[in-house]
Structures are given as structure tokens and as C-alpha cells.
ZAFI-598563 format. One record per atom (N, C-alpha, C, CB): x, y, z; residue in one letter. Coordinates in steps of 0.1 Angstrom, whole numbers, plus 5000, padded with zeros to 4 digits. Glycine has a CB too. Layout:
N
XYZa
...
//
This chain:
254
122308274577m
121008174571m
121008164584m
121108034560m
121508194596n
121308254615n
119908294616n
122208414621n
120608434608t
120308494611t
117808534601t
121908564611t
118408454590f
117208484586f
116308404593f
117108474571f
117308234600s
116108174604s
115308194615s
116208084604s
116408274622g
115908344639g
114908394635g
116808464648g
114908524620s
113708624619s
113008524616s
113708754610s
112508494609l
111408424602l
110608334616l
112308304588l
111608224625a
110908184634a
110208294646a
111808094638a
110708404646a
110408534651a
109108554649a
111308644645a
109508564629a
107808624627a
106908574625a
107508694618a
107008434628f
105708304628f
105508354643f
106308094625f
106008324653s
105908374668s
104908524672s
107408414672s
105408584666l
104208694664l
102708714655l
105008794658l
103208604644l
101808584635l
100708484648l
102308464617l
101508414654a
100808284663a
099908354677a
102408154671a
101008484678s
100708514694s
099808694688s
102808544709s
099008714678f
098408764674f
099108894679f
097208724676f
100008944675d
100909074679d
099909174675d
102509104669d
099809274686s
098809344687s
099209474675s
098709374703s
101009534675t
101109614669t
101409574654t
101809684676t
101409434650l
100909374636l
099309364631l
101309234637l
098709384643q
097309344641q
096709514637q
096509244657q
096609564641t
096609704639t
097109754628t
097109764648t
098609764622i
098809794611i
098309744600i
099709784610i
098209604603v
097009514593v
096109554585v
096209454599v
095409574605a
093809654599a
093409814598a
092709604607a
094509864594r
094610034589r
095109984576r
095910154599r
095909914570s
095809854563s
095109834545s
095609814572s
093609724556l
092909654553l
091809754545l
092509574565l
091909854558a
091209964557a
090610054545a
091810014564a
093010104550v
092610194537v
092410194522v
093310274536v
093110064516s
092510014506s
090809954501s
093309934506s
090509914513a
088609884514a
087910024506a
087809894535a
088810134515t
088010234516t
088410294504t
088010304529t
089410324495a
089710394484a
089610284474a
091210464485a
088810164471c
088410084463c
087010094460c
088809974467c
086610124472l
085010104472l
084510284465l
084410074492l
085810334464i
085610464464i
086210474447i
086410554477i
087010444444a
087210434434a
087010324426a
087910464433a
086110214425c
085310134419c
083810224415c
085110014430c
083410244428s
082110334424s
082510444407s
081810464442s
082810504414a
083510614398a
084610554383a
084710734407a
084610454388g
085710364376g
084510284371g
087410234383g
083210224373l
082510094374l
081710174361l
081710024390l
080910304366l
080410404358l
080710454347l
080310494363l
082410544351l
082710574337l
083410464328l
083610684339l
083810404329g
084410264325g
083210204313g
084610154342g
081910184319a
080410154317a
080610234301a
079110224331a
080410384313w
080010474295w
080910524282w
079410634297w
082310474285l
083110474284l
083010374267l
083610444296l
082810254273g
082410134265g
081610144255g
082010034272g
080610244248v
079810224247v
079710334241v
079210184255v
080410454243s
079910554236s
081410604222s
079510684251s
080310714214r
081710754210r
081610844205r
082510684203r
082410974209f
082311104203f
083811134199f
081611214214f
083811254191p
084911304184p
086211304196p
084511474179p
087011274197g
088311274206g
088811204219g
088511394209g
087411114212r
087810964224r
088610864223r
086610874227r
090010874211g
090610814213g
091710864220g
090610774205g
092111024222a
092711074229a
092711064246a
092611154224a
091011064249v
090811014265v
091310874266v
089011014271v
091410764253l
091910674258l
093210624258l
091310624256l
093610734253a
095110684248a
095810734264a
096010784231a
095210884269l
095510914283l
095010844295l
095311044285l
094210744299l
093710644301l
094510534306l
093110624292l
095010514292n
096210374288n
097610424299n
096810374265n
097810584295t
099110614299t
098910614315t
099810754293t
097510614321a
097010684336a
097510524342a
094810744338a
097310404332l
097710284337l
099110264344l
097610204328l
100010354342a
101310294346a
102010424352a
102310224332a
100810494353l
101610614366l
102110574379l
100710724373l
103610594382p
103810504394p
103610634407p
105510404393p
103710514414s
103510544427s
103610674433s
104210474433s
105010704433v
105610774439v
105210944431v
107110704439v
104910924421v
104911054413v
102911094418v
105511014390v
102710994421v
101011014424v
100711064441v
100210844422v
101811044444g
101911024461g
102311224459g
103710864469g
103611224450l
103611414452l
102511504448l
104711494444l
101611494432v
100711504431v
099811564440v
100611424427v
099511434449v
098611454460v
099411544471v
098111304467v
100811524477y
101011554481y
100911784480y
101811454481y
101111774469l
101111894466l
099411984465l
102011884453l
098611914461l
097611914463l
097011954477l
097211824459l
097311854489l
097211884503l
098011964510l
097311774510l
099011974506s
100112074513s
099412244516s
101612084500s
100112294527n
099412414534n
099612534519n
100412464552n
100312514511s
100112624496s
099212584487s
101512644486s
098812424491g
098112364477g
097112384475g
098112234475g
096212374468p
094312404465p
093512364475p
093512314452p
094012214482l
093412154487l
093812144503l
093312044479l
094612264508g
095112264520g
094612284529g
095612314522g
093112324528f
092412384540f
091612264544f
091612514538f
091812154537l
091312044543l
092311974553l
090811944530l
093412004554g
094011954564g
094211774564g
093212004576g
094211724553w
094311604552w
095611554548w
093511564544w
096611594546l
098011574546l
098411504561l
098811724543l
099011414554f
099411274570f
098211234576f
100411334586f
097511154566s
096211124574s
095711054569s
095311194577s
094810934573f
093810854569f
093710864554f
092510874577f
092911004555k
091911034547k
092711044532k
091011164552k
094211094534a
095611114528a
096111014513a
096611084542a
096110874524m
096010784519m
094710734510m
096510724526m
094010704517v
092810684506v
092410734494v
091910714510v
092710884496l
093410974483l
093610944472l
094511004484l
095310894479a
096210884469a
096110734462a
097610914475a
095610654471q
095010514463q
093810504457q
094910404470q
093210614459s
092110614453s
092510664438s
091110684460s
093310764437v
094310804422v
094710694412v
095810874427v
095410634422l
095910454413l
094910424409l
096410294422l
094010394422v
092910234413v
091910294404v
091710114427v
091510404400l
090510464389l
090610434381l
090410554386l
091610464378p
091910414358p
092310294360p
093310504347p
092810184366v
093210054365v
091410024361v
094209974382v
090210064374v
089510014373v
088610034359v
089210034384v
088410214358t
088010244344t
088210164328t
088510354344t
089710134330a
090310154319a
090209964313a
092110234323a
089809904324l
089809744322l
088209734319l
090509644339l
087409804327v
085509804325v
085209854313v
084509904336v
086009944309r
086010034296r
085909864285r
087910174295r
087309824286q
087709704272q
086309604274q
089509584275q
085809534290t
085209444290t
084009434283t
085009444300t
083309634286i
082009654280i
082209724269i
080909714289i
083109704260e
083009794245e
083209634237e
084509954242e
083709534243d
083709424239d
082509334236d
084409384244d
081509384249a
080409334253a
079509384246a
080209354266a
079609504240d
078709594234d
079009544219d
078909764237d
080209534214t
080509504195t
080009324194t
082709524189t
080009294205s
079209154208s
077809134205s
079309134222s
077209194216h
075909174215h
074909284221h
075709064220h
075809394218g
075209554225g
074209594212g
076609704228g
074109514198e
072609614191e
071609524191e
072609674171e
071809454201q
070009384202q
069609434212q
069709214203q
070109514224f
069909564233f
069809724228f
071009524243f
070709794214a
069709924212a
068809904201a
070510054209a
068509754192s
067009764189s
066209784197s
066409674184s
066209754207l
065009744218l
064809884222l
065309634232l
065409994220g
065110084223g
066010154239g
063710064222g
067010054240a
067910074251a
069110204249a
068709924254a
068510304253r
070210424252r
071610404256r
070210564260r
072310494251r
073510414254r
073710434271r
074910474245r
073510504279f
073710494293f
072710344298f
073210644300f
071710354298m
071110224295m
071810114294m
070510214286m
072610104282r
073009984267r
074509954286r
074010104239r
075010084285s
075610014295s
075709964310s
076310054294s
074610034319l
074309944326l
073809824326l
073809974331l
073609794314i
072609654314i
073909574310i
070909634301i
074609594300l
075709494298l
076809494311l
076509544282l
077409604319l
077809584331l
077309464339l
077409694337l
075809504342w
075409384349w
075609224340w
073809414353w
075609264333d
075809144320d
076909044321d
076009224305d
078409214324e
079809084325e
079409164339e
081809084315e
078709144346r
079409114363r
080109034368r
078809104372r
080808924362y
081608814372y
082708874366y
081508634372y
082808934352a
084108984345a
084809114350a
083709014331a
083609164356v
083609304365v
084309284384v
081609374365v
083509144383l
084109144399l
085509094399l
083109044410l
086209024390t
087009024391t
087709164388t
087108924388t
088409254378v
088709384378v
088909444394v
087509454369v
087509394401l
087609464415l
088209384425l
086309484421l
088009274424i
089609214431i
090809234424i
089709054433i
091209224414a
092609304413a
092809434416a
093109294400a
091909524413a
092109654419a
092109664437a
090809734413a
091509564445f
091909574456f
093709504461f
090809514463f
094109454455g
095409374447g
096009474448g
095309304431g
095709564437r
097009684436r
096809804449r
096909774419r
095209854451a
095609944459a
096509914471a
094609994463a
096709744480i
097109734491i
098609684488i
096209654499i
099309634477s
100509624483s
100909734474s
101309474483s
100409894471e
101210074470e
101910074480e
100210224470e
103010114478v
103910164489v
104310324486v
105210054490v
104410394473g
105010514474g
104310604477g
105710534466g
103210604472a
102410714478a
101810774487a
102110724477a
101410634493v
101010644511v
102310664517v
100210474518v
103010604514m
104410644521m
104310784515m
105910554517m
104210914512i
105111054509i
103611174512i
106011054488i
102011044512v
101111144517v
100911164535v
099611104509v
100811014534g
100710914545g
102210974554g
100710734539g
103011004555g
104310994569g
104510884574g
103811064583g
103810774574n
104610634579n
104610724594n
106510574570n
103310764601i
103710824617i
103010704622i
103111004623i
104110684631d
103010494637d
101910574644d
104110334654d
101410424645g
099910454651g
098810534644g
100010514664g
098810594633f
098410694628f
098110664611f
099310794632f
099210634608t
099610634592t
100110494586t
100810754589t
100510384593r
101710274592r
100910214588r
102610204602r
101210134574v
100610044565v
101109954566v
100410064553v
101309844558m
101809674559m
103109724551m
100609514549m
102609784535t
103809804522t
105209904536t
102909974503t
104510014538t
105210104547t
106210064560t
104110184552t
105109964564s
105709904576s
107009814578s
104809824582s
106809724567i
107509674562i
109309744557i
106509644553i
108809854547a
110509934546a
111009994558a
110510074536a
110110054563l
110710104575l
111509984589l
109410204582l
110909874588e
111209784600e
112509714593e
109909654604e
112609724581t
113609654576t
115009724573t
113109584566t
114709874572s
115709984575s
116009974590s
115110134571s
115209924596k
115709984613k
116209834616k
114110064627k
116209714611g
117009554611g
115809504621g
119009534619g
114509564620d
113609464628d
113009394618d
112409524638d
113809294616l
113109204609l
112209094611l
113709174603l
111809024619p
110408994627p
109209034620p
110409054641p
109209194624l
107909224624l
108109234608l
107209344634l
109509294600a
109109294583a
108409144581a
110609304572a
108709054586l
108408904573l
107508874577l
109308754570l
106808914592g
105508914597g
104408984588g
105608964609g
104809074587l
104009164578l
104009124563l
104609324580l
105609094565g
105309044542g
104408954541g
106908954530g
104708814553m
103908694550m
102508714552m
104308574559m
102008804560v
100408864557v
100308934541v
100109004569v
100709034541l
100509064524l
100708964517l
101409164518l
101608844517l
101208754507l
100208684504l
101908684507l
099808654518a
098608574523a
097108644521a
098908544538a
097208804518v
096408874511v
096408864497v
096508964515v
097608894492v
097808854477v
097408744471v
099008854474v
097808624480l
097408484476l
095508434477l
098308384488l
095208544485l
093708544490l
093108574475l
093208684503l
093508674469l
092608734457l
093108704450l
092208844454l
094208624446n
094608554438n
093608414435n
095908524443n
092808354447v
092208254446v
090608304444v
092508164456v
091108434449a
089208454447a
088708494430a
088508604459a
089708544424i
089808554409i
089608394402i
091508624405i
090108284405a
090608204402a
089108104401a
091908194410a
088608124415l
086708104419l
085808154409l
086108194434l
086108284410v
084908374404v
085008314381v
085508634410v
086308334382r
086008274364r
085808104366r
087808304351r
086008044379r
085207924377r
083807894373r
085307874385r
082908024382w
082207974388w
081308074373w
082307994405w
082308184368r
081608254348r
081708124346r
082708384334r
082508044345e
082607934330e
081507844337e
084407824326e
081007834349r
080007744349r
078707764345r
080007704359r
078707884348l
077007924344l
077207974328l
076108084356l
078308044324d
078108124306d
079108024302d
078608344302d
080007904304g
080507834292g
081907884291g
079607884278g
082907834289p
084407874288p
084508014283p
085107784278p
085208094294v
085808244289v
087608214287v
085408384304v
087408294270p
088908294263p
090008344272p
088908384250p
091108264273a
091808314284a
093008384274a
092308194296a
093508504283g
094908554278g
096008484281g
095208684281g
097008584279p
098408514282p
098308554306p
100208664267p
098708364306g
098608394323g
097008344328g
098808604326g
096708274318g
095108224324g
093908344328g
095408134340g
094408474323v
093508624328v
093008604314v
094408824333v
091708634322p
090108654307p
090808714297p
088508774311p
090808744285s
090908824272s
090808944274s
090008794263s
089608944279a
089009134281a
089709224293a
087109134287a
090709154303l
091009184310l
093009224306l
090409114319l
093109134297t
094709174292t
095109264284t
095309084286t
094409354278a
094709454274a
093509524271a
095409444264a
093709614278p
093209744284p
093209834267p
094609824299p
094309874260g
094109934254g
094009904237g
094810004259g
093309784236a
093709664222a
092709764218a
093309444220a
091909814220r
090909864215r
090810014217r
089909794219r
090210094205s
090310244208s
089010314194s
092410294205s
//
């Protein structure tokens, strides 16, 4: 208990003094996750919206693969990206391994199926509800998907916030492709694992508290978006845990 109390007090001291090492790690972690989410969300929004309104042979198989990708272990993604970026891999010429770019790529691969699947479910539900109105006005599928994407912008914003939370809390993939190099590729999750193994509990606890604070802020943001949407559009049906029902079952429809 004394060790824990002393480590906790030292961690608060690091936070209060704005420790430079801690600040650098936090800033890098936020930068990696934000960049990965920007890339993955840009593609995932369009792909998910298109899948939500499109009907084609083999769509069920595509959705099954997409929903399977939601459960991809981060270490498996890290291994695949590592093999792609290694000197003998097809992308080895880029020289990205053990770099900021490699970590962004790994997190993008993890976040993309999450955004795509949740947006697809949201847009498909909206298309079933009132998509025929836009079709009767002559809107083709791609235009209809964009209209519905804007119409469901509050639910989509919740998806984007959740995607950032998925990225920033990931550890396995960035550990493999980034190498956890001090001053270059060390982020919050990998630092917590390393400092705990080294016995530097104050820094590990300090980073853990920052990570928890980020996750808490993300949950508060999701709650505020939900309340804002209810105020503008009326109550949103909720699934388990208060999450909008459109976001709780990405594989409910095919």
C-alpha cells in the first residue's frame, strides 16, 4: 500500500509539474491517433455510407468479412503491417518501419472497419426508414448515401469519437510496428507497459491517468452529442448501455 500511495503521489507530482517526458509522450500519442482517425474516417465514412444503400451480389459476404474485421486482434494487425513494411515486404521500399507513419498505418487499419461497419449500419437504418423519399426525387445511390450521411451526422459524429477512443487505447499494433523507441515512437499505451515492467510506477500511473482522462472526455463528448441530437431531433432509441441502437449491432442487418 505504501508503494502504491507513494507512486500515486509521485504521479500527481509529475502531472502538476507538466513533466516534459510525459508531455512529449502524450502529444505523440494524440498525434498518432488523430492522424490515423482522420485517414480511416475519411475512407470509412464514404465506404460505410455506400454499403448502407447499395445492393449487389455477394454483399452478405462483404458484410460478414467487415464484421469479422471488427474483432481483429491488434497484435495480428501489427504483425501484418510489420510484414508489409519490413525490408522483404512489398512496402519495404517506403522505409516506414519503426516510425510515426508505421504506427499511423497500423491504427488506421484497426479503425477503418469500426467506422465502416457502424456508419453502414446507421445509413442502412436511415435508408430503410426514409431513403425512398430521396429515391422518388431522383437521387441516385451515391447521392442518397451522402444525403443520409449528412442527415445522420450526429450519430456519425458519435462513431468518429468512438473510433478515436479505439485508436488511442490500442497497444499491440503500435508496439510491434513502432518499436517503442524513446523519443520517436513511444506513446502512452506502450510507455505504460514498458515503465511498469521497469518498475517506474509514477510515470506509468501518470500516463494511465492521462489516458483515463482522455477516455472520460470522449465518453462525455458522446453523451453531449446524444443530448444535442435528442434536443434537435427528439429522443434516440437506445440499445444496451445507453448507446444509440444503430450503433450497438453493426452486424444486425445484411
